[in-house]
N, C-alpha and C positions, 0 to 999 in steps of 0.2 A: 312783857310776857314774851319768852323765847319761841320764835317761830321760824320755820324754814319752807320756803316756797319753791317747788320745781315747776319748770317749763321747758317748752322745747320739743315735747313728745310728739308723735304722729305716724303717719303711714308713709313707708318708704319702700321702694323696690330693692330686692337684693343687690348688693355691690354699691348700693346708696350710701349717703352720709347723713347725720344729724348732730346738732350740738345741744345738749341738755345745759341748763342753767339752775342753781339752786341759790336763791337769795335769802340771807339769815337776817332777821332783826330781833333785838332784845338780849343779844349776846355780846361777848367781846369776841368777834368773830376770830381774830388772830391767835387767840389763845386756845383755838379748837383744833383738833384733827377733824378732817372732812372726809367722809366716804360716800360713795354710791353703791347701792344694793340694788338687786333685781328679783323679782319673783315672778317665775313663770304658772301659768295655770297647773295645778297639780304638783307643784313642785315648792321645795323648801325655800326661803329667801336665801340669796348667796351674795356674797362680797363680790363687787367687780373691781373697784379701785379705790385707792386711798391716797391721801395725801396729808402728811403731819404739819403742824403749825411752823415748822421749820422749811417746809418745801420737798420733803422727801416723798417718793411715790411707791406704790406698790399696786400690782395689777393680777388678776386671776389669770391663770394660764390660757383660758379660753379666748381672753381679749387682748393679750399681750400682743403689741405690735399693731393692733388696729385701734384701739381706744387710747385716749390722752386724757388724764386728769389735771387740771389745773386749778390755781385759786388767784383772786384778786382781792387782797385784804382791804384796798382802798373802796371797793365796792360792796365789800361782804359778800361777795358771791364766788360759789366755786361752779366749775364746769366740767362737763365730760364731753369730748370731742369724740364721736364714733363714726369709723370709715369703715369700708368694706364690709357693710352689715349682712348678717345672715339670717335666715328665717329662725334659726334657733337664738338668735338675739331678741326675739319677741317677748316682752315680759312688761311688767309695770316696775319703772324704776323709781327708787327711794333714795332721797337724800339723808345722810346721817351726820350729826355732829357730837363728838365725844370730846371729854374733858374728865381726867383723873378723878376729880373731886365732885363731878356732878352726874346727874342722871343723864342716859343718851336722849338727844332730840331727833325727832324723825319728822320728814316731810309727807305730805299726803300721798304723794307718788305721781308719776306721768307715764301714760301708756306710749310704749315704743312697738309698733307692729311692722315686720319686715315681711312684705310679701308682695308677689307680682300679680 
């Protein structure tokens, strides 16, 4: 059964860093495009960053230059390195796996709180 499990969230001060991890199982990980989304209270879920099966990346304008998405196909894991965190980055962060022939797969989410 396909499953995504996020980890690495927590409480961090403004200007700090966190690295989120998303471990996949039950899928041929290298064939999937992977993305990170986030949802803040009262707001819609939004795309933060994505990485294709070939390694091309894209970022939301609000995080470009601060966040880096990467993947390790040998470990079936995608990462989101978040630097220079701001209070407005506070949200639940979700991992997503996409394949053109299959339904999207979502993780359960991990909370990131940026506060002093």
